[in-house]
C-alpha positions as CSV (number, residue, x, y, z in Angstrom):
1,M,0.0,0.0,0.0
2,K,1.4,3.3,-1.1
3,K,1.6,6.1,1.5
4,I,2.5,9.6,0.2
5,L,4.9,11.2,2.7
6,F,6.0,14.8,2.8
7,F,9.5,14.7,4.2
8,I,10.2,18.3,5.1
9,L,10.6,16.6,8.6
10,L,13.5,14.6,7.5
11,V,15.7,17.5,8.4
12,V,13.5,19.3,10.9
13,L,12.2,16.3,12.9
14,F,14.7,13.6,12.1
15,S,17.7,15.7,13.0
16,F,16.2,17.8,15.7
17,P,13.0,16.1,16.8
18,N,12.4,18.2,19.9
19,M,12.9,21.7,18.6
20,V,10.7,24.5,17.6
21,Y,12.0,26.9,15.0
22,A,11.3,30.6,14.6
23,Q,12.9,31.1,11.1
24,E,11.5,30.4,7.7
25,P,13.3,27.3,6.4
26,Q,15.5,27.6,3.4
27,Y,16.4,24.7,1.1
28,A,19.6,23.5,-0.4
29,E,20.0,24.0,-4.2
30,K,20.1,20.9,-6.5
31,E,18.9,18.5,-3.8
32,V,15.6,16.8,-3.3
33,F,14.1,14.2,-1.0
34,I,12.5,11.4,-2.9
35,V,10.1,8.8,-1.6
36,I,9.3,5.6,-3.4
37,E,7.7,2.3,-2.3
38,A,10.3,0.1,-0.7
39,P,10.7,-3.7,-1.2
40,L,9.1,-5.9,1.4
41,F,11.2,-6.6,4.4
42,S,9.8,-10.1,4.6
43,N,11.5,-11.0,1.3
44,Y,15.0,-10.7,2.8
45,P,16.7,-13.2,5.2
46,T,18.5,-10.6,7.3
47,M,18.4,-6.9,8.2
48,D,21.7,-6.4,6.4
49,A,20.3,-7.9,3.2
50,Y,17.3,-5.6,3.4
51,V,19.3,-2.5,4.0
52,Q,21.5,-3.4,1.0
53,A,18.4,-3.8,-1.1
54,L,17.3,-0.3,-0.1
55,L,20.7,1.1,-1.0
56,D,20.6,-0.7,-4.4
57,Q,17.1,0.6,-5.1
58,A,18.2,4.2,-4.4
59,E,21.3,3.8,-6.5
60,D,19.2,2.4,-9.5
61,F,16.7,5.2,-9.2
62,A,19.4,7.9,-9.1
63,N,21.3,6.5,-12.1
64,K,18.1,6.4,-14.1
65,F,17.7,10.1,-13.8
66,G,21.3,11.1,-13.8
67,L,21.5,11.9,-10.1
68,K,23.7,11.0,-7.2
69,V,22.6,9.5,-3.9
70,A,23.5,11.7,-1.0
71,K,21.9,9.6,1.7
72,V,19.3,6.8,2.2
73,Y,17.3,7.0,5.5
74,T,17.1,3.3,6.2
75,E,15.7,3.7,9.7
76,M,12.7,5.7,8.6
77,T,12.3,3.4,5.6
78,I,12.0,0.4,7.8
79,S,9.3,2.0,9.9
80,S,7.3,3.5,7.0
81,G,7.6,0.9,4.2
82,N,8.8,3.6,1.8
83,N,12.4,4.2,0.6
84,I,13.4,7.7,1.6
85,M,16.5,9.1,-0.1
86,L,18.2,12.4,-0.5
87,L,19.4,12.9,-4.1
88,R,21.7,15.5,-5.6
89,S,22.1,16.9,-9.1
90,E,25.2,18.6,-10.6
91,H,23.3,20.8,-13.0
92,K,19.6,20.9,-12.4
93,S,17.9,23.3,-10.0
94,T,15.7,22.2,-7.1
95,E,12.6,23.5,-8.9
96,T,13.5,21.6,-12.1
97,L,14.1,18.4,-10.2
98,I,10.7,18.7,-8.4
99,D,8.9,19.4,-11.7
100,E,10.5,16.5,-13.5
101,L,10.4,13.9,-10.7
102,S,6.8,14.7,-9.6
103,S,5.5,13.4,-12.9
104,V,7.1,9.9,-12.4
105,P,4.2,7.6,-11.6
106,Y,5.9,5.5,-8.9
107,V,7.4,8.5,-7.0
108,L,5.3,9.1,-3.9
109,S,6.8,12.4,-2.9
110,V,9.3,15.0,-4.0
111,T,10.3,17.8,-1.6
112,P,13.3,20.2,-1.2
113,N,16.1,19.5,1.2
114,Y,15.1,22.2,3.8
115,I,18.1,23.5,5.7
116,T,17.4,23.5,9.5
117,P,17.6,27.1,10.9
118,V,19.2,27.9,14.1
119,P,16.9,26.8,17.0
120,D,15.2,29.6,18.8
121,V,12.6,28.1,21.2
122,F,12.4,24.5,22.3
123,G,9.3,22.3,22.4
124,V,7.8,19.2,20.9
125,I,4.5,18.0,19.5
126,S,3.3,14.8,21.2
127,P,2.9,12.0,20.2
128,A,6.1,11.6,18.1
129,I,4.5,9.2,15.5
130,V,1.0,9.9,14.2
131,N,-0.7,7.4,11.9
132,I,-4.5,7.5,11.7
133,A,-7.2,6.0,9.5
134,V,-9.6,8.0,7.3
135,G,-12.3,9.3,9.7
136,G,-10.0,8.6,12.7
137,T,-8.7,11.3,15.1
138,Q,-5.6,12.0,17.2
139,Q,-5.1,14.6,19.8
140,L,-1.8,16.5,19.5
141,T,-0.2,18.5,22.4
142,L,2.5,21.1,22.2
143,I,4.9,20.5,25.1
144,G,7.5,22.8,26.5
145,V,6.2,26.1,25.1
146,N,4.2,28.2,27.5
147,K,2.7,30.6,24.8
148,S,-0.6,30.7,23.1
149,H,-0.4,29.0,19.7
150,T,-2.6,28.1,16.7
151,W,-2.8,24.9,14.7
152,S,-2.8,24.4,11.0
153,S,-2.6,21.6,8.4
154,S,-0.5,21.7,5.2
155,N,-3.3,20.0,3.3
156,T,-6.9,20.0,4.7
157,A,-8.0,17.6,2.0
158,I,-6.0,14.9,3.7
159,A,-6.2,15.9,7.4
160,T,-7.7,18.8,9.4
161,V,-6.7,20.1,12.8
162,D,-9.0,22.1,15.1
163,T,-8.1,25.0,17.5
164,F,-7.3,22.5,20.2
165,G,-4.9,20.3,18.2
166,L,-7.3,17.5,17.4
167,V,-6.4,16.0,14.0
168,T,-9.0,14.2,11.8
169,G,-8.1,12.0,8.8
170,I,-10.0,13.0,5.6
171,S,-8.3,11.1,2.9
172,T,-5.1,9.0,2.4
173,G,-1.8,10.7,2.3
174,A,0.4,12.7,4.6
175,V,0.4,16.2,5.9
176,I,2.5,18.5,8.1
177,I,0.6,19.8,11.2
178,T,2.0,23.1,12.5
179,A,1.7,24.7,15.9
180,M,2.6,28.4,15.6
181,T,3.2,30.7,18.6
182,E,2.6,34.5,18.8
183,D,6.2,35.3,17.8
184,N,5.9,33.0,14.7
185,S,7.9,30.1,16.2
186,I,6.7,26.8,14.8
187,A,6.7,23.2,15.8
188,L,6.0,20.5,13.2
189,R,4.6,17.0,13.2
190,M,4.0,14.6,10.3
191,V,0.6,12.9,10.2
192,T,0.0,9.9,7.9
193,V,-3.5,9.0,7.0
194,T,-4.3,5.4,5.8
195,P,-7.5,4.1,4.2
196,T,-8.2,1.8,7.1
197,L,-6.6,1.1,10.4
198,I,-3.9,-1.6,10.0
199,P,-3.2,-3.1,13.5
200,A,0.4,-4.1,14.2
201,T,0.7,-7.8,14.8
202,S,4.3,-8.1,15.9
203,I,7.4,-6.1,16.7
204,T,11.0,-7.3,16.7
205,I,14.4,-5.7,17.2
206,E,17.1,-6.0,14.7
207,P,19.6,-7.3,15.6
208,K,18.2,-9.6,18.2
209,T,21.5,-9.7,20.1
210,A,24.3,-7.2,20.2
211,S,27.8,-6.9,21.5
212,I,29.5,-3.4,21.9
213,L,32.5,-2.0,23.6
214,V,32.5,0.4,26.5
215,N,31.7,3.9,25.1
216,E,30.7,2.5,21.8
217,T,27.3,3.2,20.2
218,K,25.0,1.1,18.0
219,L,21.6,1.7,16.5
220,L,18.9,-0.9,17.0
221,F,15.9,-1.1,14.6
222,A,12.3,-1.7,15.6
223,V,10.7,-3.7,12.8
224,I,6.8,-3.7,13.0
225,E,4.7,-6.1,11.0
226,P,2.9,-5.8,8.8
227,I,4.7,-2.9,7.1
228,G,2.4,0.1,7.2
229,A,0.7,-0.9,10.4
230,T,-0.7,1.9,12.5
231,V,1.6,2.5,15.5
232,N,1.4,6.0,17.0
233,D,4.3,5.6,19.4
234,I,7.0,3.3,20.6
235,T,9.2,3.5,23.7
236,W,12.7,2.1,24.3
237,S,14.0,1.1,27.8
238,G,16.9,-0.8,29.3
239,S,17.2,-3.2,32.2
240,N,20.5,-1.7,33.6
241,Q,21.5,1.8,32.7
242,E,24.8,1.3,34.5
243,V,25.8,-1.2,31.8
244,V,24.1,0.2,28.7
245,T,21.7,3.1,27.9
246,V,19.2,3.5,25.1
247,N,17.7,6.7,23.7
248,A,14.3,7.4,22.1
249,S,15.6,6.4,18.7
250,G,17.0,3.0,19.8
251,L,20.6,4.1,19.9
252,I,22.5,2.2,22.6
253,T,25.7,3.2,24.4
254,G,28.0,1.0,26.3
255,I,28.6,2.3,29.8
256,S,30.5,-0.5,31.6
257,T,31.1,-4.2,31.1
258,G,28.2,-6.6,31.7
259,T,24.9,-7.6,30.1
260,A,21.5,-6.0,29.9
261,T,18.2,-6.3,28.1
262,I,16.9,-3.6,25.8
263,T,13.1,-3.6,25.4
264,V,10.9,-1.8,22.8
265,R,7.2,-1.4,23.4
266,T,4.3,-0.2,21.3
267,E,1.3,1.7,22.8
268,D,-0.8,-1.5,22.4
269,I,1.6,-3.5,24.5
270,L,3.5,-5.3,21.8
271,T,7.1,-5.9,23.0
272,A,10.4,-7.2,21.8
273,T,13.8,-7.5,23.5
274,C,17.4,-7.5,22.5
275,K,20.2,-9.0,24.7
276,V,23.2,-6.6,24.8
277,A,26.7,-7.5,26.0
278,V,29.1,-4.7,26.8
279,I,32.7,-5.8,26.7
280,K,36.0,-4.2,27.6
281,D,38.2,-2.8,24.8
282,D,41.3,-5.0,25.0
283,R,43.2,-2.9,22.6
284,S,44.7,-1.0,25.5
285,S,45.9,-4.2,27.1
286,S,47.3,-5.4,23.8
287,T,49.3,-2.1,23.5
288,G,50.7,-2.8,27.0
289,G,51.7,-6.2,25.9
290,G,53.5,-4.7,23.0
291,C,55.4,-2.4,25.3
292,S,56.3,-5.4,27.4
293,T,57.6,-7.2,24.4
294,I,59.7,-4.2,23.4
295,V,61.2,-4.0,26.9
296,Y,62.0,-7.7,27.0
297,G,63.5,-7.5,23.5
298,I,65.8,-4.7,24.6
299,F,66.7,-6.6,27.7
300,G,67.6,-9.6,25.6
301,F,69.6,-7.6,23.2
302,V,71.6,-6.0,26.0
303,L,72.2,-9.4,27.7
304,M,73.4,-10.9,24.4
305,F,75.7,-7.9,23.7
306,T,77.2,-8.3,27.2
307,L,77.8,-12.0,26.7
308,I,79.5,-11.4,23.3
309,V,81.8,-8.7,24.8
310,N,82.7,-10.8,27.8
311,A,83.4,-13.8,25.5
312,R,85.8,-11.7,23.4
313,K,87.6,-10.4,26.6
314,F,87.9,-14.0,27.8
315,S,89.3,-15.1,24.4
316,K,91.9,-12.3,24.4
317,A,92.9,-13.1,28.0
318,K,93.4,-16.7,27.2
319,N,95.6,-16.0,24.2
């Protein structure tokens, strides 16, 4: 099922998800975000194989239109079922790219690469993920901004929002819901509207087990089945923060040696776990061993040299 996504958020929300901005966003020239339907995750044996398929698909698309792949957003692709990529042209303007690529039948969305302005005021629209069915509703809340604000939708034919932040799905697609304060600071949240509510049946973490070093980081992926299922929010947690921590995006960080369990949970109580082992970086000890080897080597050389000199003195004395 195709879901049209506007990915102005890829820079605004993906890079700085908890910020409100007061400046009008500008976009990078000769760059566009492209969204096309991704291959099914279930067709691939491992997460690595699926990620490689996404990269290959993006490369094939870019080559077909004489473009270069700047980045493929694999994490968002896995959660949305659409391949989201940033493409760059050497000669064509952003406006030309949008005009040409918007007419391609299997392209779901083409948007500029908006440059994130300097953050002015902080805040966040909750919940972080909003998927509703046609006719469904979702209450949005602006958190962290103690100012009066107004709500608006980028496309009221897809979803509307009332003065209290209640969003109603009108037709399939995706919109950007904006909360604007008195001083024109804005917070953004993407809302996807599907024809019918698709319940999530399972959630898994890829990889299912992980091993990292102290102070090392690794990104875990929450894979929800079926692709396109309606999940408005997921939360990550860890069993022992003294061993490993996890943030809201599934990024784990090794704190000290040991083992812990990372858990991801959906709002309707689907859960999955990943066993994480944090191990000591032995490279420092191997360096120490190298130093020891050098010391012993020098000692051996000095000892051998001393024996040779003494042997020569003994030989001369004998003669």
